[in-house]
C-alpha positions in Angstrom: 12.4 -15.9 -16.9 10.4 -14.8 -13.8 7.4 -12.5 -13.9 8.1 -8.9 -13.0 6.6 -7.8 -9.7 5.0 -4.4 -9.1 4.3 -2.8 -5.7 1.5 -0.3 -5.9 1.0 2.4 -3.3 -2.3 4.2 -2.9 -2.3 7.3 -0.8 -5.5 9.0 -1.6 -7.9 10.9 0.6 -8.6 8.6 3.5 -7.0 5.4 2.1 -3.5 4.2 2.4 -2.9 0.8 0.7 -0.2 -1.3 -0.8 -0.8 -4.1 -3.4 1.7 -6.4 -4.9 1.0 -8.0 -8.3 2.8 -9.9 -11.0 3.0 -8.7 -14.6 0.3 -11.3 -15.4 -2.1 -9.7 -13.0 -1.8 -12.2 -10.1 -2.5 -10.5 -6.8 0.1 -11.4 -4.3 -0.9 -8.9 -1.6 -3.6 -6.3 -0.9 -3.2 -4.4 2.4 -4.9 -1.1 3.3 -5.9 1.1 6.1 -8.4 3.9 6.2 -8.3 7.2 8.1 -11.6 8.0 9.8 -12.9 10.6 12.2 -15.7 10.2 14.8 -17.8 13.0 13.2 -17.0 12.1 9.6 -15.1 14.1 7.0 -11.4 14.3 6.3 -9.0 16.6 8.1 -6.1 16.8 5.6 -3.3 17.3 8.2 -4.5 14.5 10.4 -5.0 12.2 7.4 -1.4 13.0 6.2 -0.1 12.2 9.7 -2.1 8.9 9.8 -0.6 7.9 6.4 2.9 8.6 7.7 2.3 6.7 10.9 1.0 3.5 9.2 3.1 3.3 6.0 5.8 0.9 7.2 3.2 -1.4 8.9 1.2 -1.7 5.8 4.3 -2.3 3.7 5.5 -5.0 6.0 2.0 -6.7 6.0 2.0 -6.6 2.2 5.5 -8.1 2.0 4.5 -10.8 4.5 1.3 -11.6 2.6 3.2 -11.9 -0.7 6.1 -13.9 0.9 8.5 -11.5 -0.8 11.3 -9.1 0.3 11.6 -5.5 -0.9 14.5 -6.6 -3.1 12.1 -8.8 -5.1 10.1 -5.8 -6.3 10.9 -4.8 -9.9 8.8 -1.6 -10.2 6.8 0.7 -8.0 3.5 2.5 -8.9 2.1 5.4 -6.8 -1.4 7.0 -6.8 -2.0 10.2 -4.8 
């Protein structure tokens, strides 16, 4: 029987990340991007737009790193 695979999405404050792990805790992928401003601080609407803009790129990078397809994912976890 194969290990179950979990895709975790973090969409918190300035960080958007996707990790892929097995049920035994083996990390298969860890990709992230951070929203920043020149003056510092978080502008919520700009941060939300940034997360929307990069979500597919980060997902694809995580899948590529793990050498998996979305169909191989058994469960999804989300942190917001």
